[in-house]
KOLVEX-149248 format. One line per field, with one value per residue (C-alpha): x, y, z; residue number from 1. Coordinates in pm, whole numbers, plus 50000, padded with zeros to 5 digits. Example, Ala and Ser with C-alpha at 12.3 -4.5 7.8 and 13.67 -1.06 7.14 Angstrom:
# residues 2
xx <- [51230	51367];
yy <- [49550	49894];
zz <- [50780	50714];
i <- [1	2];
END
This chain:
# residues 359
xx <- [09165	09144	08949	08617	08589	08317	08127	08334	08661	08555	08473	08810	08984	08801	08914	09271	09257	09113	09382	09666	09554	09465	09635	09521	09374	09501	09386	09553	09781	09931	10284	10421	10670	10661	11012	11020	10864	10994	10950	11129	11458	11704	11806	11917	12276	12588	12749	13092	12968	12724	13026	13127	12849	13087	13285	12991	13100	13471	13678	14033	14285	14074	14198	13949	14039	13934	13931	14185	13900	13691	13987	13997	13633	13725	14016	13791	13556	13825	13873	14208	14527	14666	14884	14931	14629	14630	14347	14412	14168	14439	14426	14438	14130	13957	14018	13885	13579	13493	13529	13297	13041	13057	13020	12722	12549	12583	12646	13020	13129	13460	13329	13167	12824	12500	12418	12763	12759	12412	12543	12851	12655	12394	12401	12563	12714	13068	13197	13447	13328	13653	13560	13625	13404	13214	13285	13160	12791	12549	12289	12500	12632	12681	13030	13215	13484	13837	13901	13527	13497	13189	13075	13189	12975	12843	12507	12253	12431	12307	12443	12355	12320	12272	12215	12465	12296	12525	12508	12146	11938	11684	11408	11330	11172	11380	11088	11063	11437	11431	11138	11323	11631	11426	11258	11587	11763	11461	11477	11823	11746	11448	11683	11986	12020	12132	11931	11966	11890	11909	12204	12154	12435	12600	12945	12853	12693	12845	12706	12734	12516	12536	12491	12805	12917	13229	13552	13442	13761	13731	13929	13614	13483	13134	13090	12758	12415	12358	12713	12810	12500	12652	12919	12973	13275	13323	13293	13365	13422	13056	13079	12785	12782	12525	12581	12396	12390	12136	11764	11665	11304	11084	10768	10773	10407	10509	10854	10826	11194	11340	11661	11491	11670	11485	11649	11513	11656	12003	11988	11897	12184	12447	12347	12440	12792	12802	12728	13004	12844	13010	12823	12610	12592	12217	12036	11728	11927	11943	12325	12349	12570	12352	12010	11815	11654	11293	11342	11245	11427	11406	11302	11586	11622	11746	12097	12105	11971	12204	12500	12433	12337	12675	12824	12583	12361	11985	11725	11542	11209	11294	11192	11383	11087	10887	11141	11165	10788	10785	11073	10903	10586	10779	10939	10597	10452	10741	10678	10303	10375	10610	10361	10073	10287	10368	09997	09903	10163	10049	09684	09770	09952	09656	09403	09629	09639	09259	09222	09438	09237	08910	09009];
yy <- [37331	37696	37921	38044	38412	38644	38860	39163	38972	38843	39197	39322	39032	39116	39482	39367	39148	39430	39666	39424	39359	39712	40048	40407	40574	40906	41110	40972	41195	41087	41211	41209	40932	40739	40700	40332	40009	39728	39353	39091	39069	39032	38686	38815	38935	38918	38578	38718	38998	38767	38573	38878	38794	38553	38852	38967	39117	39101	39376	39499	39223	38939	38723	38557	38371	38571	38914	39027	39006	39240	39478	39464	39574	39872	39951	39939	40200	40438	40356	40172	40250	39979	39732	39363	39290	39030	38855	39052	39319	39583	39952	40064	39858	39987	40345	40260	40097	40395	40625	40397	40397	40774	40833	40600	40742	40415	40383	40443	40143	40045	39687	39482	39501	39393	39739	39763	39410	39477	39790	39611	39332	39566	39633	39967	40206	40123	40479	40521	40697	40897	41255	41621	41719	42044	42305	42189	42254	42082	42004	41948	41604	41617	41590	41634	41450	41566	41894	41968	41902	42017	42049	42381	42504	42834	42935	42796	42468	42174	41820	41539	41172	40845	40477	40237	40050	39751	39732	39709	39440	39251	39195	39567	39758	40041	40279	40197	40250	40577	40704	40619	40814	41112	41128	41079	41359	41587	41561	41716	41976	42090	42216	42344	42552	42253	42098	41739	41629	41294	41290	41196	40939	40753	40868	41237	41224	41395	41121	40762	40501	40123	39787	39575	39253	39175	39331	39574	39770	40071	39935	39891	39537	39441	39151	38988	39003	39247	39363	39680	39792	40065	40333	40663	40887	41246	41543	41574	41204	41117	40737	40578	40197	39959	39593	39384	39090	39263	39196	39547	39645	39926	39820	39615	39522	39322	39207	38986	38891	38938	39054	39316	39653	39969	40109	40461	40489	40383	40606	40911	40836	40786	41107	41283	41141	41241	41598	41593	41484	41223	41015	41165	41042	41116	40781	40932	41116	40994	41016	40771	40487	40179	40066	39769	39535	39622	39978	40289	40611	40872	41201	41446	41555	41886	41747	41636	41971	42186	41979	42002	42370	42440	42325	42477	42728	42709	42673	43008	42825	42604	42688	42510	42574	42307	42043	42175	42149	41791	41687	41854	41661	41333	41401	41484	41158	40969	41142	41072	40707	40673	40853	40632	40323	40435	40506	40158	39995	40197	40111	39744	39738	39911	39661	39371	39502	39537	39177	39053	39248	39117	38751];
zz <- [84425	84327	84566	84436	84347	84470	84221	84321	84285	83944	83832	83950	83773	83452	83480	83529	83217	83010	83136	83063	82706	82611	82596	82654	82350	82216	81919	81607	81403	81072	81001	80647	80567	80892	81025	81120	81005	81225	81241	81443	81260	81546	81423	81082	81061	80849	80909	80994	81219	81398	81522	81728	81974	82148	82278	82490	82826	82740	82899	82927	82995	82854	82570	82336	82020	81714	81880	81617	81365	81578	81589	81207	81212	81428	81199	80894	81039	81161	81529	81530	81335	81110	81300	81369	81585	81864	82048	82369	82487	82542	82636	82270	82195	82508	82390	82045	82199	82419	82117	81917	82199	82225	81850	81820	82130	82321	82696	82735	82940	82782	82765	82495	82656	82488	82346	82187	82043	81901	81728	81594	81428	81279	80902	80830	80580	80468	80503	80789	81103	81116	81035	81089	81381	81401	81664	82003	82045	82282	82016	81703	81621	81244	81097	80768	80580	80655	80477	80464	80087	79896	79535	79393	79105	78978	79120	79086	79167	78960	78991	78754	78846	78660	78734	78579	78292	78354	78732	78839	79011	78805	79063	79101	78816	78674	78719	79091	79137	78945	79152	79473	79370	79255	79596	79781	79592	79631	80011	80010	79743	79952	80224	80026	79706	79498	79216	79098	78744	78566	78324	77963	77983	78268	78164	78178	78526	78827	79053	78926	79101	79070	79246	79287	79454	79653	79530	79259	79204	79435	79730	79939	79876	79984	80227	80148	80307	80596	80648	80467	80278	80060	80044	79871	79824	79934	79694	79414	79348	79286	79312	79493	79525	79677	79766	79509	79752	79977	79957	79846	79906	79779	79965	80286	80236	79930	80042	80351	80381	80730	80563	80343	80335	80240	79927	79975	80327	80215	79906	80116	80357	80087	79907	80231	80189	79823	79937	80199	80525	80742	81001	81275	81634	81646	81627	81462	81195	80838	80864	81156	81026	81082	80961	81091	80833	80754	80881	80687	80778	80504	80669	80731	81092	81223	81262	80895	80776	80984	80870	80497	80523	80685	80354	80101	80276	80303	80031	80050	80045	80343	80700	80977	81208	81022	81122	81476	81514	81389	81614	81912	81836	81814	82154	82299	82167	82327	82660	82638	82565	82862	83088	82978	83034	83390	83444	83330	83555	83856	83796	83749	84083	84250	84114	84208	84563	84566	84447	84729	84983	84839	84877];
i <- [1	2	3	4	5	6	7	8	9	10	11	12	13	14	15	16	17	18	19	20	21	22	23	24	25	26	27	28	29	30	31	32	33	34	35	36	37	38	39	40	41	42	43	44	45	46	47	48	49	50	51	52	53	54	55	56	57	58	59	60	61	62	63	64	65	66	67	68	69	70	71	72	73	74	75	76	77	78	79	80	81	82	83	84	85	86	87	88	89	90	91	92	93	94	95	96	97	98	99	100	101	102	103	104	105	106	107	108	109	110	111	112	113	114	115	116	117	118	119	120	121	122	123	124	125	126	127	128	129	130	131	132	133	134	135	136	137	138	139	140	141	142	143	144	145	146	147	148	149	150	151	152	153	154	155	156	157	158	159	160	161	162	163	164	165	166	167	168	169	170	171	172	173	174	175	176	177	178	179	180	181	182	183	184	185	186	187	188	189	190	191	192	193	194	195	196	197	198	199	200	201	202	203	204	205	206	207	208	209	210	211	212	213	214	215	216	217	218	219	220	221	222	223	224	225	226	227	228	229	230	231	232	233	234	235	236	237	238	239	240	241	242	243	244	245	246	247	248	249	250	251	252	253	254	255	256	257	258	259	260	261	262	263	264	265	266	267	268	269	270	271	272	273	274	275	276	277	278	279	280	281	282	283	284	285	286	287	288	289	290	291	292	293	294	295	296	297	298	299	300	301	302	303	304	305	306	307	308	309	310	311	312	313	314	315	316	317	318	319	320	321	322	323	324	325	326	327	328	329	330	331	332	333	334	335	336	337	338	339	340	341	342	343	344	345	346	347	348	349	350	351	352	353	354	355	356	357	358	359];
END
């Protein structure tokens, strides 16, 4: 039988329940274009990449059947030179793995730990992570393509873009897609002295955008749902391709698919490549290489802005202090959240102790 509770013990138990199922309240503040919209989508991955989970906790010297395929993945994204790969976890692969962990701001363990496997199987951009790094600086993590290419035009710089009339997806309205690309281009033009206009014809556009499946003739075939989401070429190539096999979404409230990918987030990222930016190691940056399904990440961060301004200069109407203020606020919110969590845990432990003393 359960022991009976006194009135005081019952009151303390009730307080504990309320505490466990509630959270501290803070004044609400609405930020424009919320960074992340997440749902439980951890069970949705590319079929081929999902198979890499079996290499969890493998380290140097181990031999696992199929590891050559994982090495091909690392080769594809610029971490291993082309060679005849074996299934042995050798020193070359360990070096490639530590470089990968460093570039993606993961714990550098030299092993295929859970954080690394999670990153490997996440949907991502198809552009290689190999890049020309910036000069060493403690707070700068942006990078450029080799040779630091950029669009060279007479001032004021104006680039035209167009959507391929023959390579679109039928389940999204053309007006929705056009609005998304207008917003995505405007984010970049707000911080650099470059204007973007819609071309009269696809053939005349500087930047040509389309949705394609599988091998589509550019040497960078797509691989189906939730593998490589898109890729774009460095200046002044202008090609910008998205994988038509993805479940592209413009509004997560209407699209409930666990595999839905936010078109605006990917568009904003790939435009960064079109302008000459390579991948960033800052997880919150638009130019970070991966994007989880049902995640919206469209707001440029300081790292994105400083990188693109190193190529084109600053839009005279843009103030970097506005971004710094927003990022400072986001860090403060994170600190407040962690502090409130610690407070709740401490209070829970205290009440638990009081309950034990009361019985």
